[in-house]
Steps between C-alpha positions, in 0.01 A plus 500: 500500500707787378440847639452793270631789704351761268153352524519472878623863533234631273228298695622639832516847342147468386387423857714779652376748232138414576566536870658843458221612271229392754682618811661830377325583175830504316597303197862376486552580132277220375423153635793307367773775546587440868580138419739598226658774703545268799716261305736788405532682829859383525568668163432863569618611148233293338235635740628858434493452115147367523383794710673753269339332193157522684557872583612572139179330374289694743651837400486419124127416516436809716666717231323318216161540679533880493492483121275188434203372681613179673264315743360167592621194322700700256693662785563164661619344182717795417657490850590131452634559149710800595616323809612212278690739277647681794619173647661393168668847479621469863633150438686620189645796682604283796657241278700766314620647832592155620708430190680840520554455874622140470764602244628797705534305826826327594505128425349292770257770618132420482241742390135406584271463205148647541174504315130584522288233677244338267348639180174650631601580855607864432161557325303350779683712759445811273123438495489516880732792511244684284200377709610549856823706487871437518559489867208278598572258216870474577439469876236217446732331244806494715317396813310217325807373321687480834206308650504254211875469532474422864229237435724344228789487744278324754344260263777400247832628614710242305325566164551880560864450571536292177325768300729770638814299456436453131598831349361449144170370612193711443149395586427427137802273469423347839181351350707329232770390744244340737331295226 
């Protein structure tokens, strides 16, 4: 039986998110987000790009809501949509920076490529930034992602090492590679 690391990470993240919600009353940026972030804790630029896209989404919706009435499902859908667009924008900007930086570096030097994690993750984080505040959301997100990561290290260390050793592998392409 092949192991789908993304599915396992999200499953553990669901349990940890539920536990954090019940024990501390804090949401970790959505139920599936800690599982995604846990897989990328060794890639801090990806985590930072995702958090910046979430903050950008949060601030853009805050600004828009001072001009237009945005609440309920409309606010949630708009957060996810703007988060998607912010993620695409961040990925494009980071790709352009990578290409410029790679050309300017001396031959043989390596520049780390970075990108936003997932398509809806920034929007999900932004929803909780709006609902419970920036510091509580980021604190719960980081703590729960570390707990998920530690559980993954304990449960499936070889698969985690394989995932990290494959530089071009994303959770989306991992599903294809496993099948």
